C-alpha positions in Angstrom: 19.1 83.1 -61.2 15.9 84.0 -63.0 13.3 81.6 -64.4 14.6 81.7 -68.0 18.2 80.7 -67.0 16.8 77.9 -64.9 14.9 76.5 -67.9 18.0 76.8 -70.1 20.1 75.0 -67.4 17.5 72.2 -67.1 17.5 71.8 -70.9 21.3 71.5 -70.9 21.3 68.9 -68.2 18.5 66.9 -70.0 20.4 67.1 -73.3 23.7 65.9 -71.7 21.8 63.1 -69.9 20.2 61.9 -73.1 23.5 62.0 -75.0 25.3 60.0 -72.2 22.5 57.4 -72.1 22.4 56.9 -75.9 26.2 56.8 -76.1 26.2 54.1 -73.4 23.6 52.1 -75.3 25.6 52.4 -78.6 28.7 51.1 -76.8 26.7 48.2 -75.4 25.3 47.3 -78.8 28.8 47.4 -80.2 30.2 45.0 -77.5 27.3 42.6 -78.0 27.7 42.6 -81.7 31.5 42.0 -81.4 30.9 39.1 -78.9 28.3 37.5 -81.3 30.9 37.6 -84.1 33.6 36.1 -81.9 31.3 33.3 -80.7 30.0 32.6 -84.3 33.6 32.2 -85.4 34.4 29.8 -82.6 31.3 27.7 -83.3 32.0 27.8 -87.0 35.4 26.1 -86.3 33.8 23.5 -84.1 31.1 22.8 -86.7 33.7 22.4 -89.5 35.7 19.9 -87.4 32.5 18.0 -86.6 31.5 17.9 -90.2 34.9 16.7 -91.2 34.8 13.9 -88.6 31.3 13.0 -89.8 32.4 12.7 -93.4 35.4 10.6 -92.3 33.1 8.3 -90.3 30.7 8.0 -93.3 33.6 7.2 -95.6 34.8 4.5 -93.2 31.2 3.0 -93.0 31.0 3.0 -96.8 34.3 1.3 -97.1 33.3 -1.3 -94.5 29.9 -1.8 -96.2 31.7 -2.4 -99.5 33.8 -5.1 -97.9 30.9 -6.8 -96.2 29.4 -9.8 -97.8 25.6 -9.5 -98.2 23.8 -12.1 -96.1 20.2 -13.3 -96.8 17.8 -11.7 -94.3 15.6 -14.1 -92.4 11.9 -13.5 -92.4 10.7 -11.4 -89.5 9.1 -13.4 -86.7 5.8 -12.0 -85.5 5.5 -12.2 -81.7 2.5 -11.7 -79.5 3.3 -8.8 -77.2 0.8 -9.6 -74.6 3.4 -10.7 -72.1 4.2 -7.5 -70.2 7.1 -8.9 -68.2 9.3 -9.0 -71.4 8.3 -5.5 -72.3 9.1 -4.3 -68.7 12.5 -6.0 -68.9 13.3 -4.3 -72.3 12.3 -0.9 -71.0 14.3 -1.3 -67.8 17.3 -2.5 -69.8 17.0 0.6 -72.1 16.8 2.9 -69.2 19.8 1.2 -67.5 21.8 1.5 -70.7 20.9 5.2 -71.1 22.0 6.2 -67.6 25.7 6.1 -66.6 25.2 5.5 -62.9 26.5 2.3 -61.2 23.3 2.0 -59.2 21.0 -1.0 -59.8 17.8 -0.1 -61.5 14.6 -1.5 -59.9 11.3 -1.1 -61.6 8.6 -1.0 -58.9 5.5 -0.3 -60.8 4.5 -0.1 -64.5 1.3 1.7 -65.3 -0.1 2.4 -68.8 -1.0 6.1 -69.3 -3.0 7.3 -72.2 -1.9 10.4 -74.1 -5.1 12.2 -73.3 -4.2 12.4 -69.6 -0.8 13.9 -70.5 -2.4 16.4 -72.9 -5.0 17.6 -70.4 -2.4 18.0 -67.7 -0.1 20.0 -70.1 -3.1 22.2 -71.0 -3.9 22.9 -67.4 -0.3 23.6 -66.3 1.0 25.5 -69.4 -2.2 27.4 -70.2 -0.7 30.9 -69.5 
């Protein structure tokens, strides 16, 4: 086998390799596109059902509001919010209502944190 035939053989192997790689990539692109269309159709069905349920709920609310008798609103009471124990109780109740666990919630310490501390910490941590 002389040098010229070795070059031709190498070019053939290279061409076959390139064709196989790009054919594989084309097949992968086709599968990914097909999966995207399938998932889009599935999500479209779910969104349509959710929109229909939302419209039904809004219609029910509108019907209920039409039946309700308007009541005069009392004037808002302005309270002094300096008592932190009430604020802590409200925050603890909101956290307890948000979580679904049966464990008892105990607030051990409440500390006011300014937004500047959080911003500087985020700047240092997420800088890069």
